[in-house]
N, C-alpha and C positions, 0 to 999 in steps of 0.2 A: 073821411079817409081812415084807413085802418091797415097800416103796413104789416102788422102781425095779426092775421085773421083770427086765430085762436091758438090756444096752447094745449099741449098734451104733456101733463106733468110739468116739468121745468123747461120743456122744449117749445119754443114759439114757432108756429107754422106761418111762413111768409105768404102774404096774400098774393104776391106776384107769381110765385112758383105754384101755388095752389090753382090759380087761374090758368096757368100754362097746362097743368094736368087736366083741368076741365076742358080746355080748348082742344087738347090732343084727343081725349076720349070722345068728345062731341063730334069733332071733324071725322074721326075714324068711323064712328057709327053711321054718319050720314054718307060717307064715301062708300061703305059696304052696301048700304041700301041702294045707292045709285048704281053700283057695280052689278048687283044682282039683276036690276032691271035691264041692263045692257049686255049681260052675259060676260062681263069682265072677270078676271081672276081675283078672288078674294084674298088669295095668298099674296099676290103682288100688291094689293092694297095694304095689307098688314105690313109687308116689307117696307113699303113707302112710308108708312106711319112711323116705323122704327127708325128708318133712315132720317126722317124729318126731325124727330126728337133729338137725335145725336148731332146732326149737321146744323140744326138751328141753334142749339146751345153753343156749339163751337163758333159758328159764324157770328152770332150776336156778341159773343165775348171778344172775338178778334177785332170786330169793328169798334167796339167800345175802347179797347186798349189802344188801337192804332189811331183812332180819330178823336175820341173825347178826352182821354187823359193819358197821353203817352209819357209825359214827364213824370207823372205820379208812379207809373209802373217801371219806368227806366231807373228811377231812384232806388227801387227795391223790387226787382223782377219777380220774386216769389209771390208778390201780390196778385199776379196774373191768375194764380190758382185759387185765390180767395173768392170764389164765385158766390159763396153764400152771403157775401157782403153786398151783392148787387153789381150792376154794371153790364147791361146788355143793350144791344141796338137791333131793332127789328129788321132794318135793311140788311144787316149781316146775316140774320136768320133766313130771310127770303133768298138771298143770293147763294149762300152755301147749300141750302136745301134744293134749290132749282138745279144747280149744277150736279149735285149728288144724284138727284132723280134722273137726270138725263143720262148720266153714266150707267146707272143701274138698268133703266129701261132699254138702253141700247144693248147692253150685255144680255138681257133677257130676250131680245128680239121682239119686244112688244111694240104695239102701235103707239109711238110716243105722243102724237097729237091727240089721240083718243083718251089716253090716260091723263094728259095735261088738262084736257077739258074737264075731266072729273075733279082733279085736284083744284082747278080754278073755282069750280062750283062750291067747294067746301072752304076755300080760303077766307071768305068773309066771316065764317064762324070762328076761325082762329083769331082773326083780327079783332072781333068783338070782345072775346074773353081776355085776350092779351091786353087790350086797352082798358078793360075793366080792372085788370090787375094794376095797370099804370095809374088809374084813378085812385085806387085804394092805397097805392104806395106813394102817390104824390109826385111821380116822375112824368116826363114828357108834358110838363105843364105849359100853360099859355102866358102871353104877355099881360101886363097889368090891364084891367078892364075898368073903364069909367062908368059902365052901365050894365044892366042885365042883358044876357045871362053871364054869370060869373060864378066862380067857386073860390072858397077861402080855405087854405090848408092851415090847420091849427095844431096838428100833431107834430111835436118836435122831432119825431122819428121819420117824418115824411121827407122825401128828397127836396121838394119845393121849400120847405121850412129850413132845411139845412143849407140850401143855397141862398138864404136870406130873402125868400119870397113868401115866408109864412105870414099869416094874418093880413094878407094883401089880396084884394079881389083880382082874380086872374081869369082869363078866357078859359073855359072848360074844354080845352082842345081834346082831352081824352074822350069826352062825351061826343064831340063833333066826329071823332074817328068812329065811335061806336054807332052813331046814327048813320054815318056814311056806309058802314059795313052792312047795316040792315038793308039800306037801299040797294047796295051792291049785290046782296044775296038775291033780292027780287029780280034785278036786272039780269043777272047771270042765269038764274033759273029760266027766265023767259027766253034768253038767248039759247039755252040748251034745248028748249022745247021747239024752237023754230030754226035751229042751226041747219046749214046747208052742207057743211063739210066739217071733218074733224079738225080741231084746232081753232074753230070759230069762237068757242067760249074762252079759251086760253088767251086769244088775241084781244078779245074785248076786256078781259080782266086786266091785262097789262095796260091797255089804253085808259080804262076807267080809273084804275089805281093811280096811274101816272098823272092824270089831270086833277082828280079830286084831292089827292094828298099834296100835290104841288101848291094848291091854293090854301089848304089848311095850314101848311107849314108857315105861311106868312104871319099866323097868329101864335106860333110857338115862341115860348120865352126861355127855353133851356138852351142858351147859347153855347154851352159846352159841347153840343153835338156837332159843332163845326159851322162857322159862318164865314163867308168869303166875299171878296169884292166890296169891302166897306159895309158889310151887313146886307148886301143886296140879295144874296141867295145862300141857302144852307146846303149841307151835304145831302140832305133828303131831297131837296129840289133838283139838285144835279142828277141824282140817281133816278128821280121820277121822270126826268126828260129822257133818260136812257130807257126806262120802262115803256114810256109811250112810243118811242121810236121803234123799240123791239116789237111791240104789239102791232104797230102799223105795218112794219116790214113782214111780220109773220102773217098778218091778214092778207096782204097783197100776194105773198108767195103761195100761201095755201089755197087762196081762191083761184089762182092760176093753175096750180097743180093739185087740184082738190081730190081728196078721197071722200067720195059722197057718203053721207050717213045712210 
């Protein structure tokens, strides 16, 4: 793990924020390539990328403040703006970005289902690099593991170490998420190739992410993200149930009222 990826002079560059930058650039590049093949507006793609950067940062921060550490920020509200100290939740990023995109696409009069298919195709790229940032930072870590595979965080600056999980074998949940993102990318590209109606890929993304992340969450050890019903389910699992339900309803509705490809 390497929370500070490298330094420029006396300024340390956060591994997490660097990976967010790589994720944004990589996803935008792929989205533009796919847009060109389909005759979609590159301007809209660039707008969506800018919206995603802003909305995801705000959403990720809001979820962190509201769910993971409300008492800490209530004690001293100005801490909400100390974003350079970390504290972001991916579910908030996805939620705020999705709603912002829907509002923008509706105002532009664009085919929402068609553009959501495209953004769903590039979502695994974002997930992969963001989780790589989590691995380097030592956040979103797993429960103690008694066998291989496992990862041990030894850097005192890593989140796992600070939360007293340092030097303990933990499930490498960040790597599980990364591997899952690779498989998801392949599945969604195949879905795009054989889709029958616009919205097909977006619906599959919601259902795939809902199911796969729901089960990976069982191995997460960062309980500060919100655990309910005596540890039975996490905030992430509750949201993933909503993801799957939304994807299923989206699939059924669009299949019935399909706009053929």
